[in-house]
All heavy atoms as an XYZ file, in Angstrom:
845
protein
N     -87.613     43.150      3.135
C     -88.026     43.001      1.831
C     -86.757     42.566      1.005
O     -86.784     41.877      0.072
C     -88.732     44.250      1.223
C     -89.678     43.907      0.207
S     -90.851     42.603      0.707
C     -91.918     42.654     -0.568
N     -85.565     43.305      1.301
C     -84.343     43.083      0.711
C     -83.976     41.587      0.868
O     -83.532     40.863     -0.093
C     -83.271     43.873      1.110
C     -81.937     43.638      0.467
C     -83.660     45.428      0.811
N     -84.247     41.062      1.978
C     -83.792     39.677      2.389
C     -84.604     38.640      1.540
O     -84.135     37.853      0.951
C     -84.114     39.301      3.851
O     -83.264     40.242      4.560
C     -83.843     37.901      4.202
N     -85.943     39.041      1.362
C     -86.715     38.060      0.486
C     -86.354     38.134     -0.789
O     -86.292     37.053     -1.545
C     -88.185     38.444      0.731
C     -88.728     38.200      2.163
C     -89.098     37.628     -0.287
C     -88.715     36.805      2.619
N     -86.191     39.349     -1.400
C     -85.692     39.563     -2.726
C     -84.424     38.791     -3.162
O     -84.239     38.085     -4.168
C     -85.606     40.959     -3.089
N     -83.379     38.995     -2.225
C     -82.111     38.309     -2.351
C     -82.153     36.689     -2.340
O     -81.630     35.964     -2.981
C     -81.102     38.760     -1.365
C     -80.572     40.150     -1.635
C     -79.805     40.523     -0.406
C     -79.735     40.240     -2.867
N     -83.179     36.345     -1.357
C     -83.453     34.822     -1.341
C     -84.050     34.359     -2.458
O     -83.758     33.133     -2.891
C     -84.240     34.491     -0.038
C     -83.401     34.577      1.368
C     -84.452     34.447      2.517
C     -82.380     33.679      1.418
N     -84.956     34.954     -3.127
C     -85.564     34.566     -4.352
C     -84.575     34.516     -5.429
O     -84.428     33.546     -6.139
C     -86.697     35.546     -4.759
C     -88.060     35.088     -4.396
C     -88.677     35.495     -3.294
C     -88.758     34.203     -5.198
C     -89.980     34.975     -2.958
C     -89.984     33.667     -4.892
C     -90.650     34.200     -3.740
N     -83.820     35.526     -5.530
C     -82.668     35.553     -6.694
C     -81.637     34.410     -6.366
O     -81.275     33.612     -7.324
C     -81.975     36.874     -6.654
N     -81.256     34.126     -5.127
C     -80.316     33.086     -4.930
C     -80.861     31.816     -5.280
O     -80.148     30.942     -5.705
C     -79.735     33.231     -3.351
O     -80.746     32.843     -2.464
N     -82.205     31.583     -4.963
C     -82.794     30.277     -4.960
C     -82.929     29.932     -6.548
O     -82.920     28.670     -7.049
C     -84.062     30.159     -4.321
C     -83.825     29.664     -2.940
O     -83.512     28.501     -2.733
N     -83.707     30.594     -1.979
N     -83.129     30.945     -7.426
C     -83.206     30.825     -8.862
C     -81.873     30.207     -9.350
O     -81.744     29.118    -10.089
C     -83.578     32.146     -9.505
C     -84.986     32.493     -9.240
C     -83.299     31.955    -11.124
C     -85.457     33.943     -9.733
N     -80.749     30.761     -8.871
C     -79.373     30.319     -9.342
C     -79.204     29.008     -8.743
O     -78.569     28.077     -9.251
C     -78.319     31.290     -8.892
C     -78.287     32.514     -9.789
C     -78.840     33.671     -9.457
C     -77.518     32.362    -11.006
C     -78.800     34.761    -10.359
C     -77.422     33.458    -11.879
C     -78.103     34.684    -11.521
N     -79.536     28.771     -7.451
C     -79.388     27.396     -6.728
C     -80.018     26.390     -7.560
O     -79.531     25.350     -7.912
C     -79.912     27.490     -5.319
C     -79.749     26.074     -4.603
S     -80.569     26.052     -3.014
C     -82.267     25.992     -3.517
N     -81.314     26.546     -7.887
C     -82.139     25.613     -8.681
C     -81.450     25.243    -10.014
O     -81.274     24.153    -10.428
C     -83.468     26.086     -8.784
O     -84.125     26.250     -7.543
C     -84.292     25.106     -9.626
N     -81.096     26.327    -10.678
C     -80.289     26.097    -11.917
C     -79.070     25.369    -11.775
O     -78.801     24.410    -12.536
C     -80.017     27.419    -12.663
C     -81.332     28.144    -13.130
C     -79.148     27.299    -13.863
C     -81.289     29.541    -13.578
N     -78.335     25.745    -10.715
C     -76.929     25.025    -10.498
C     -77.123     23.545    -10.137
O     -76.394     22.752    -10.693
C     -76.303     25.662     -9.314
N     -78.174     23.229     -9.501
C     -78.501     21.883     -9.096
C     -79.057     21.047    -10.186
O     -78.838     19.775    -10.249
C     -79.242     21.714     -7.796
C     -78.528     22.103     -6.582
C     -77.365     22.799     -6.502
C     -79.048     21.948     -5.268
N     -77.093     22.909     -5.137
C     -78.134     22.447     -4.381
C     -80.259     21.282     -4.739
C     -78.281     22.360     -3.050
C     -80.279     21.250     -3.461
C     -79.369     21.782     -2.496
N     -79.871     21.538    -11.156
C     -80.798     20.789    -11.892
C     -80.686     21.079    -13.377
O     -81.317     20.386    -14.186
C     -82.279     20.943    -11.450
C     -82.501     20.532     -9.994
C     -82.608     21.407     -8.945
C     -82.476     19.170     -9.654
C     -82.845     21.088     -7.737
C     -82.655     18.774     -8.389
C     -82.824     19.792     -7.301
O     -82.954     19.257     -6.070
N     -79.886     22.136    -13.747
C     -79.892     22.466    -15.225
C     -79.593     21.349    -16.085
O     -80.048     21.165    -17.253
C     -78.933     23.625    -15.430
C     -77.474     23.262    -15.368
C     -76.737     23.303    -14.147
C     -76.540     22.636    -16.222
N     -75.576     22.743    -14.260
C     -75.312     22.390    -15.669
C     -76.795     22.386    -17.660
C     -74.286     21.948    -16.284
C     -75.606     21.916    -18.267
C     -74.417     21.634    -17.587
N     -78.652     20.376    -15.706
C     -78.158     19.390    -16.463
C     -79.127     18.203    -16.704
O     -78.860     17.385    -17.599
C     -76.894     18.848    -15.837
C     -77.078     18.356    -14.468
N     -77.317     16.940    -14.235
C     -77.063     19.062    -13.318
C     -77.508     16.873    -12.869
N     -77.347     18.145    -12.335
N     -80.184     18.236    -15.961
C     -81.156     17.107    -16.166
C     -81.879     17.238    -17.513
O     -82.362     16.268    -18.033
C     -82.168     17.039    -15.105
C     -81.553     16.926    -13.596
C     -82.686     16.815    -12.656
C     -80.750     15.503    -13.560
N     -82.004     18.404    -18.092
C     -82.609     18.715    -19.290
C     -81.593     19.176    -20.391
O     -81.218     20.279    -20.369
C     -83.642     19.768    -19.093
C     -84.652     19.922    -20.288
C     -85.599     18.791    -20.384
C     -86.672     19.083    -21.448
N     -87.785     18.287    -21.247
N     -81.143     18.263    -21.180
C     -80.233     18.591    -22.170
C     -78.829     18.495    -21.823
O     -77.856     18.863    -22.659
N     -78.481     18.203    -20.663
C     -76.987     18.211    -20.141
C     -76.599     16.779    -19.733
O     -75.474     16.692    -19.296
N     -77.359     15.729    -19.816
C     -77.071     14.507    -19.512
C     -75.933     13.909    -20.380
O     -75.312     12.977    -19.804
C     -78.340     13.521    -19.475
C     -79.414     13.994    -18.413
S     -78.757     13.807    -16.743
C     -78.796     12.125    -16.485
N     -75.663     14.371    -21.441
C     -74.645     13.788    -22.255
C     -73.307     14.373    -21.954
O     -72.168     13.985    -22.421
C     -74.921     13.986    -23.791
C     -75.167     15.460    -24.108
O     -75.468     16.287    -23.179
O     -75.025     15.781    -25.337
N     -73.262     15.494    -21.157
C     -71.979     16.062    -20.797
C     -71.338     15.294    -19.624
O     -71.967     14.623    -18.851
C     -72.335     17.484    -20.236
C     -72.729     18.399    -21.310
C     -72.984     19.825    -20.786
C     -73.369     20.799    -21.763
N     -74.245     20.474    -22.928
N     -70.002     15.277    -19.718
C     -69.163     14.629    -18.603
C     -69.540     15.253    -17.255
O     -69.611     16.410    -17.099
C     -67.667     14.744    -18.900
N     -69.531     14.272    -16.278
C     -69.886     14.741    -14.951
C     -68.853     15.772    -14.375
O     -69.367     16.734    -13.757
C     -69.901     13.531    -13.940
C     -70.469     13.699    -12.641
C     -71.968     14.396    -12.570
C     -70.561     12.516    -11.846
N     -67.598     15.665    -14.472
C     -66.727     16.758    -14.053
C     -67.147     18.133    -14.662
O     -66.885     19.213    -14.014
C     -65.324     16.271    -14.461
C     -65.418     14.713    -14.468
C     -66.872     14.506    -15.120
N     -67.385     18.088    -15.884
C     -67.770     19.422    -16.596
C     -69.065     20.002    -15.956
O     -69.142     21.136    -15.636
C     -67.865     19.127    -18.078
C     -68.347     20.447    -18.925
C     -67.351     21.610    -18.651
C     -68.581     20.098    -20.315
N     -70.000     19.124    -15.745
C     -71.279     19.504    -15.160
C     -71.085     19.972    -13.801
O     -71.581     21.055    -13.361
C     -72.256     18.352    -15.213
C     -73.615     18.711    -14.303
C     -72.703     17.970    -16.564
N     -70.258     19.334    -12.981
C     -69.838     19.820    -11.552
C     -69.288     21.264    -11.679
O     -69.558     22.124    -10.905
C     -69.040     18.804    -10.937
C     -69.913     17.575    -10.598
C     -68.431     19.463     -9.653
C     -69.049     16.447    -10.164
N     -68.221     21.442    -12.591
C     -67.581     22.744    -12.685
C     -68.460     23.863    -13.077
O     -68.571     24.917    -12.565
C     -66.514     22.523    -13.742
N     -69.368     23.546    -14.026
C     -70.315     24.556    -14.559
C     -71.357     24.867    -13.311
O     -71.573     26.038    -13.028
C     -71.173     24.119    -15.681
C     -70.257     23.952    -16.927
C     -72.341     24.989    -15.941
C     -70.890     23.306    -18.039
N     -71.781     23.837    -12.594
C     -72.666     23.994    -11.512
C     -72.037     24.865    -10.327
O     -72.685     25.652     -9.681
C     -73.224     22.724    -10.897
O     -74.043     22.113    -11.813
N     -70.695     24.671    -10.174
C     -70.063     25.381     -9.142
C     -70.048     26.891     -9.533
O     -70.101     27.783     -8.651
C     -68.603     24.932     -8.860
C     -68.431     23.701     -8.007
C     -69.295     23.197     -7.257
C     -67.327     22.994     -7.711
N     -68.959     22.091     -6.503
C     -67.604     22.051     -6.793
C     -66.051     23.137     -8.191
C     -66.637     21.128     -6.299
C     -64.953     22.228     -7.774
C     -65.378     21.211     -6.910
N     -69.805     27.188    -10.814
C     -69.727     28.537    -11.201
C     -71.105     29.193    -11.029
O     -71.115     30.355    -10.664
N     -72.208     28.499    -11.254
C     -73.498     29.148    -11.141
C     -73.775     29.262     -9.614
O     -74.320     30.164     -9.118
C     -74.649     28.099    -11.821
C     -74.351     28.103    -13.286
C     -76.004     28.593    -11.403
C     -75.171     26.975    -13.992
N     -73.342     28.171     -8.890
C     -73.518     28.244     -7.332
C     -72.792     29.425     -6.649
O     -73.257     29.984     -5.676
C     -73.169     26.926     -6.694
N     -71.724     29.746     -7.326
C     -70.962     30.986     -6.812
C     -71.962     32.274     -6.832
O     -71.936     33.025     -5.861
C     -69.726     31.220     -7.657
C     -68.953     32.513     -7.240
C     -68.448     32.443     -5.847
C     -67.806     32.775     -8.234
N     -72.611     32.444     -7.846
C     -73.491     33.575     -7.925
C     -74.625     33.365     -6.809
O     -74.964     34.336     -6.079
C     -74.160     33.627     -9.292
C     -75.270     34.741     -9.307
C     -73.242     33.901    -10.386
N     -75.085     32.196     -6.617
C     -76.113     31.953     -5.580
C     -75.479     32.213     -4.273
O     -76.260     32.934     -3.502
C     -76.445     30.410     -5.666
C     -77.494     30.071     -4.725
C     -77.157     29.419     -3.395
O     -76.049     28.723     -3.383
O     -77.786     29.684     -2.324
N     -74.357     31.885     -4.023
C     -73.820     32.251     -2.653
C     -73.599     33.771     -2.517
O     -73.763     34.380     -1.411
C     -72.428     31.510     -2.452
C     -72.471     30.118     -1.928
C     -73.328     29.194     -2.557
C     -71.907     29.771     -0.789
C     -73.431     27.840     -2.088
C     -71.859     28.439     -0.307
C     -72.718     27.518     -0.940
O     -72.747     26.308     -0.439
N     -73.295     34.369     -3.529
C     -72.992     35.832     -3.498
C     -74.363     36.630     -3.266
O     -74.374     37.735     -2.764
C     -72.423     36.389     -4.689
S     -70.701     35.981     -5.040
N     -75.484     35.820     -3.468
C     -76.740     36.435     -3.060
C     -77.350     35.971     -1.672
O     -77.901     36.619     -0.939
C     -77.819     36.171     -4.194
C     -77.493     36.709     -5.579
C     -78.350     36.097     -6.656
C     -77.663     38.327     -5.492
N     -77.074     34.645     -1.397
C     -77.702     34.046     -0.212
C     -76.914     34.519      1.121
O     -77.527     34.803      2.046
C     -77.526     32.570     -0.273
N     -75.655     34.720      1.032
C     -74.875     35.163      2.200
C     -75.267     36.562      2.613
O     -75.676     36.721      3.756
C     -73.312     35.012      1.960
C     -72.607     35.676      3.147
C     -72.923     33.513      1.860
N     -75.346     37.499      1.680
C     -75.926     38.864      2.048
C     -77.365     38.825      2.560
O     -77.748     39.520      3.494
C     -75.778     39.717      0.891
C     -74.717     39.124     -0.039
C     -74.915     37.589      0.186
N     -78.191     38.041      1.852
C     -79.661     37.854      2.356
C     -79.578     37.363      3.755
O     -80.415     38.124      4.536
C     -80.262     36.818      1.476
N     -78.809     36.358      4.226
C     -78.856     35.927      5.580
C     -78.381     37.016      6.519
O     -78.902     37.165      7.638
C     -78.127     34.745      5.627
C     -79.021     33.509      5.039
O     -80.213     33.353      5.248
N     -78.274     32.647      4.231
N     -77.204     37.616      6.140
C     -76.667     38.736      7.086
C     -77.589     39.818      7.267
O     -77.737     40.290      8.308
C     -75.394     39.149      6.394
C     -74.218     38.118      6.522
C     -72.970     38.742      6.012
N     -72.432     39.809      6.688
C     -71.239     39.874      7.369
N     -70.589     38.781      7.445
N     -70.969     40.909      7.973
N     -78.252     40.246      6.142
C     -79.214     41.413      6.271
C     -80.414     41.004      7.134
O     -80.871     41.729      7.924
C     -79.641     41.892      4.785
C     -78.427     42.622      4.099
C     -80.760     42.841      5.004
C     -78.617     42.744      2.578
N     -80.891     39.834      6.702
C     -82.154     39.246      7.580
C     -81.755     39.228      9.108
O     -82.595     39.633      9.841
N     -80.575     38.602      9.359
C     -80.193     38.403     10.696
C     -80.094     39.808     11.424
O     -80.514     39.906     12.656
C     -78.989     37.629     10.812
C     -78.621     37.138     12.196
C     -79.254     36.012     12.772
C     -77.616     37.759     12.982
C     -79.112     35.554     13.945
C     -77.259     37.269     14.109
C     -78.155     36.117     14.740
N     -79.361     40.825     10.798
C     -79.154     42.192     11.317
C     -80.601     42.776     11.520
O     -80.651     43.599     12.375
C     -78.303     42.913     10.372
N     -81.679     42.426     10.766
C     -82.907     43.052     10.886
C     -83.831     42.276     11.896
O     -84.994     42.547     12.036
C     -83.705     43.156      9.573
C     -82.974     44.078      8.556
C     -83.722     44.020      7.203
O     -84.283     43.174      6.853
N     -83.442     45.122      6.521
N     -83.221     41.316     12.574
C     -83.844     40.663     13.704
C     -84.480     39.275     13.288
O     -85.164     38.658     14.214
N     -84.220     38.643     12.073
C     -84.734     37.461     11.854
C     -83.761     36.429     12.616
O     -82.622     36.608     12.704
C     -84.633     37.150     10.282
C     -85.419     37.954      9.386
C     -85.874     39.234      9.540
C     -86.089     37.324      8.230
N     -86.646     39.563      8.435
C     -86.828     38.435      7.610
C     -86.125     36.227      7.567
C     -87.482     38.245      6.538
C     -86.803     35.960      6.361
C     -87.480     37.075      5.897
N     -84.507     35.352     13.010
C     -83.613     34.215     13.576
C     -83.037     33.367     12.566
O     -83.509     33.319     11.412
C     -84.552     33.391     14.583
O     -85.419     32.688     13.867
N     -82.149     32.492     12.942
C     -81.552     31.567     11.898
C     -82.651     30.777     11.423
O     -82.582     30.361     10.222
N     -83.514     30.277     12.396
C     -84.651     29.349     11.982
C     -85.631     30.005     10.881
O     -85.963     29.360      9.962
N     -85.892     31.240     11.202
C     -86.736     31.958     10.278
C     -86.082     32.108      8.943
O     -86.693     31.904      7.848
C     -87.035     33.330     10.857
C     -88.058     33.297     12.095
C     -88.187     34.650     12.718
O     -87.260     35.348     12.780
N     -89.310     34.900     13.189
N     -84.702     32.350      8.912
C     -84.142     32.524      7.521
C     -84.096     31.139      6.911
O     -84.383     31.157      5.661
C     -82.744     33.018      7.784
C     -82.553     34.448      8.259
C     -81.148     34.788      8.896
C     -82.836     35.345      7.051
N     -83.898     30.137      7.520
C     -83.853     28.830      6.939
C     -85.117     28.325      6.446
O     -85.179     27.925      5.188
C     -83.230     27.755      7.934
C     -83.084     26.389      7.188
C     -82.124     26.441      6.017
C     -82.066     25.023      5.445
N     -81.345     25.169      4.175
N     -86.160     28.437      7.147
C     -87.490     28.024      6.727
C     -88.126     28.909      5.589
O     -88.618     28.374      4.694
C     -88.466     28.120      7.931
C     -89.900     27.763      7.495
C     -88.083     26.843      8.952
N     -87.651     30.156      5.668
C     -88.091     31.011      4.534
C     -87.406     30.683      3.299
O     -87.985     30.652      2.211
C     -87.897     32.604      4.829
N     -86.092     30.388      3.421
C     -85.289     29.946      2.249
C     -86.011     28.618      1.622
O     -85.956     28.515      0.423
C     -83.813     29.867      2.672
C     -82.891     29.400      1.575
C     -82.804     27.877      1.160
O     -83.026     27.167      2.014
N     -82.737     27.632     -0.056
N     -86.238     27.730      2.471
C     -86.758     26.477      2.078
C     -88.127     26.711      1.238
O     -88.284     25.999      0.262
C     -86.851     25.523      3.190
C     -85.653     24.906      3.766
C     -84.784     24.188      2.861
O     -85.242     23.650      1.762
O     -83.507     24.027      3.023
N     -88.974     27.520      1.832
C     -90.268     27.807      1.250
C     -90.016     28.445     -0.063
O     -90.623     28.006     -1.216
C     -91.071     28.665      1.999
N     -89.141     29.416     -0.282
C     -88.781     29.994     -1.575
C     -88.232     28.969     -2.543
O     -88.564     28.919     -3.677
C     -87.869     31.218     -1.350
C     -88.645     32.303     -0.633
C     -87.252     31.659     -2.595
C     -87.730     33.402      0.051
N     -87.278     28.114     -1.942
C     -86.703     27.132     -2.857
C     -87.763     26.224     -3.394
O     -87.692     25.722     -4.534
C     -85.634     26.337     -2.059
N     -88.768     25.782     -2.634
C     -89.742     24.924     -3.078
C     -90.603     25.505     -4.181
O     -91.054     24.975     -5.165
C     -90.674     24.277     -1.988
C     -91.660     23.266     -2.191
C     -90.984     22.202     -2.853
C     -92.489     22.989     -0.974
N     -90.866     26.846     -3.973
C     -91.673     27.650     -4.937
C     -90.882     27.595     -6.251
O     -91.465     27.433     -7.322
C     -91.983     28.977     -4.363
C     -92.725     29.868     -5.332
C     -94.090     29.468     -5.611
C     -92.813     31.314     -4.709
N     -89.612     28.122     -6.226
C     -88.807     28.234     -7.343
C     -88.707     26.900     -8.059
O     -88.797     26.823     -9.309
C     -87.474     28.835     -6.954
C     -87.515     30.202     -6.502
C     -86.414     28.776     -8.172
C     -88.063     31.290     -7.259
N     -88.507     25.802     -7.376
C     -88.258     24.505     -7.957
C     -89.551     24.006     -8.619
O     -89.440     23.394     -9.567
C     -87.786     23.455     -6.939
C     -87.509     22.047     -7.741
C     -86.440     21.904     -8.425
C     -88.437     21.139     -7.534
C     -86.260     20.765     -9.037
C     -88.414     19.924     -8.280
C     -87.152     19.675     -8.965
N     -90.733     24.346     -7.982
C     -92.001     23.910     -8.582
C     -92.086     24.578    -10.018
O     -92.496     23.984    -10.943
N     -91.783     25.807    -10.035
C     -91.851     26.539    -11.371
C     -90.810     25.898    -12.346
O     -91.184     25.527    -13.493
C     -91.611     28.025    -11.180
C     -91.472     28.708    -12.532
C     -92.680     28.683    -10.390
N     -89.569     25.612    -11.907
C     -88.622     25.073    -12.761
C     -88.995     23.593    -13.153
O     -88.759     23.319    -14.309
C     -87.264     25.062    -11.946
C     -86.110     24.445    -12.740
C     -85.327     25.377    -13.306
C     -85.858     23.065    -12.777
C     -84.185     24.788    -14.193
C     -84.820     22.534    -13.369
C     -83.893     23.452    -14.105
N     -89.582     22.900    -12.178
C     -89.971     21.441    -12.530
C     -91.129     21.488    -13.663
O     -90.931     20.605    -14.533
C     -90.649     20.941    -11.287
C     -91.011     19.523    -11.403
S     -91.775     18.876     -9.866
C     -93.469     19.583    -10.015
N     -91.926     22.403    -13.611
C     -93.006     22.505    -14.673
C     -92.506     23.058    -15.991
O     -92.684     22.485    -17.016
C     -94.309     23.295    -14.156
C     -95.221     23.528    -15.089
C     -94.947     22.555    -12.986
N     -91.764     24.257    -15.843
C     -91.464     24.900    -17.140
C     -90.216     24.330    -17.832
O     -90.285     24.383    -19.095
C     -91.299     26.386    -16.814
C     -92.362     27.338    -16.323
C     -92.024     28.650    -16.060
C     -93.621     27.111    -17.208
N     -89.263     23.860    -17.108
C     -87.985     23.469    -17.680
C     -88.030     21.862    -17.765
O     -87.741     21.385    -18.920
C     -86.755     23.899    -16.937
C     -85.427     23.346    -17.450
C     -86.742     25.401    -16.892
N     -88.313     21.203    -16.808
C     -88.269     19.639    -16.907
C     -89.549     19.166    -17.415
O     -89.591     17.914    -17.785
C     -88.139     19.114    -15.398
C     -86.762     19.516    -14.801
C     -86.579     18.931    -13.377
C     -85.516     19.244    -15.556
N     -90.665     19.877    -17.490
C     -91.834     19.466    -18.151
C     -92.639     18.379    -17.277
O     -93.317     17.634    -17.799
N     -92.343     18.363    -15.979
C     -93.085     17.496    -15.122
C     -94.305     18.102    -14.579
O     -94.344     19.405    -14.288
C     -92.131     17.160    -13.869
C     -90.856     16.387    -14.420
C     -89.932     16.193    -13.135
O     -90.267     16.264    -11.974
O     -88.916     15.676    -13.470
N     -95.397     17.347    -14.294
C     -96.664     18.021    -13.846
C     -96.613     18.225    -12.377
O     -95.822     17.636    -11.643
C     -97.682     16.721    -14.139
C     -96.854     15.544    -14.090
C     -95.468     15.936    -14.660
N     -97.374     19.241    -11.963
C     -97.562     19.596    -10.598
C     -98.692     18.874    -10.025
O     -99.816     19.098    -10.586
C     -97.565     21.088    -10.447
C     -97.488     21.705     -9.167
C     -96.140     21.467     -8.557
C     -97.671     23.271     -9.186
N     -98.625     18.115     -8.964
C     -99.664     17.333     -8.465
C    -100.113     17.816     -7.113
O     -99.619     18.697     -6.547
N    -101.259     17.161     -6.621
C    -101.619     17.493     -5.435
C    -100.791     17.250     -4.269
O    -100.744     17.964     -3.236
C    -102.930     16.829     -5.176
C    -102.857     15.319     -4.815
C    -103.019     14.263     -5.769
C    -102.590     14.640     -3.590
N    -102.700     13.110     -5.176
C    -102.477     13.307     -3.901
C    -102.444     15.078     -2.228
C    -102.279     12.344     -2.818
C    -102.151     14.143     -1.311
C    -102.108     12.862     -1.551
N     -99.717     16.375     -4.314
C     -98.800     16.087     -3.228
C     -97.823     17.334     -3.256
O     -97.371     17.626     -2.048
C     -98.090     14.843     -3.519
C     -99.056     13.591     -3.290
C     -98.222     12.268     -3.448
N     -97.610     12.332     -4.789
C     -97.433     11.156     -5.425
N     -97.839     10.104     -5.052
N     -96.860     11.346     -6.696
N     -97.447     17.846     -4.458
C     -96.475     18.917     -4.422
C     -97.244     20.164     -3.722
O     -96.566     20.757     -2.787
C     -96.208     19.377     -5.856
C     -95.580     18.359     -6.602
N     -96.168     17.469     -7.445
C     -94.223     18.020     -6.659
C     -95.225     16.653     -8.025
N     -94.046     16.980     -7.470
N     -98.481     20.299     -4.003
C     -99.321     21.476     -3.327
C     -99.313     21.194     -1.923
O     -99.387     22.161     -1.065
C    -100.583     21.633     -4.052
C    -100.534     21.938     -5.520
C    -101.946     22.031     -6.146
C     -99.782     23.279     -5.787
N     -99.657     19.872     -1.459
C     -99.652     19.643      0.028
C     -98.421     19.885      0.725
O     -98.362     20.394      1.819
N     -97.288     19.457      0.158
C     -96.024     19.722      0.771
C     -95.752     21.221      0.918
O     -95.157     21.659      1.907
C     -94.976     19.056     -0.075
N     -96.126     21.995     -0.212
C     -95.809     23.438     -0.104
C     -96.724     23.986      0.965
O     -96.245     24.863      1.705
C     -96.193     24.051     -1.432
C     -95.881     25.580     -1.510
C     -94.550     25.865     -1.527
C     -96.863     26.395     -1.587
C     -94.158     27.275     -1.535
C     -96.546     27.728     -1.569
C     -95.295     28.191     -1.479
N     -98.044     23.530      1.129
C     -98.841     24.041      2.180
C     -98.288     23.778      3.579
O     -98.256     24.491      4.565
C    -100.320     23.411      1.973
N     -97.787     22.602      3.796
C     -97.125     22.192      5.038
C     -95.896     23.102      5.320
O     -95.741     23.596      6.435
C     -96.600     20.740      4.990
S     -98.019     19.592      4.990
N     -95.115     23.409      4.320
C     -94.022     24.338      4.485
C     -94.401     25.712      4.815
O     -93.860     26.348      5.641
C     -93.031     24.113      3.183
C     -91.666     24.870      3.423
C     -91.011     24.164      4.692
C     -90.731     24.564      2.234
N     -95.447     26.243      4.185
C     -96.070     27.517      4.497
C     -96.473     27.506      5.909
O     -96.384     28.549      6.581
C     -97.123     27.798      3.509
C     -96.696     28.153      2.117
S     -95.585     29.558      1.960
C     -93.979     28.660      1.753
N     -97.021     26.393      6.361
C     -97.410     26.247      7.826
C     -96.258     26.448      8.681
O     -96.266     27.058      9.804
N     -95.144     25.791      8.357
C     -93.849     26.040      9.092
C     -93.399     27.445      9.085
O     -93.055     27.963     10.219
C     -92.760     25.005      8.498
N     -93.487     28.103      7.990
C     -93.113     29.545      7.939
C     -93.979     30.334      8.984
O     -93.563     31.215      9.716
C     -93.305     30.052      6.583
C     -93.130     31.545      6.520
C     -92.171     29.406      5.661
N     -95.348     30.017      8.854
C     -96.387     30.749      9.734
C     -95.869     30.539     11.181
O     -96.018     31.515     11.998
C     -97.635     30.219      9.317
N     -95.673     29.294     11.606
C     -95.305     29.052     12.936
C     -94.099     29.874     13.367
O     -94.099     30.364     14.521
C     -95.089     27.588     13.282
C     -96.200     26.673     13.436
C     -96.726     25.754     12.602
C     -97.061     26.944     14.519
C     -97.869     25.076     12.795
C     -98.311     26.228     14.762
C     -98.589     25.285     13.837
N     -93.035     29.856     12.662
C     -91.821     30.569     12.990
C     -92.019     32.143     12.984
O     -91.247     32.761     13.765
C     -90.696     30.175     12.104
C     -89.925     28.855     12.545
C     -88.779     28.548     11.486
C     -89.400     29.109     13.915
N     -92.848     32.634     12.270
C     -93.082     34.069     12.234
C     -94.249     34.523     13.006
O     -94.363     35.800     13.136
C     -93.273     34.643     10.696
C     -91.824     34.590     10.004
C     -91.373     33.558      9.260
C     -91.119     35.746      9.967
C     -90.204     33.555      8.587
C     -89.895     35.792      9.369
C     -89.489     34.683      8.614
N     -94.995     33.661     13.623
C     -96.171     34.034     14.380
C     -95.670     34.813     15.554
O     -94.676     34.514     16.218
C     -96.868     32.811     14.900
N     -96.410     36.016     15.837
C     -96.089     36.770     17.057
C     -94.906     37.656     16.812
O     -94.466     38.427     17.687
N     -94.333     37.797     15.572
C     -93.145     38.587     15.369
C     -93.455     40.060     15.191
O     -94.473     40.421     14.566
C     -92.438     38.066     14.121
C     -90.945     38.108     14.264
C     -90.314     37.583     13.104
N     -89.571     38.553     12.310
C     -88.681     39.348     12.731
N     -88.317     39.355     13.965
N     -88.051     40.250     11.790
């Protein structure tokens, strides 16, 4: 459960680091945006690295960690896309998420 919580927290910071500037930051100089994003990403790394170490120590495989991270990233980005960027969530987004959940199910089946 700690691994999942840390992955959720790290993905919130990752999404902000990658996409914050698309809404209200497009007028900022690119080097400044990169520097700010690196600062935000530092927090993300400080959460993601322990999440992966803890998960691996608890018996998760590298593939399980990666696919879980991607599923969480897609969920977090979907919320960010709607709430911050104001973009609609369509059936293709939901279909892609369902496919990714299927990948998670395959990697965790029989565990």
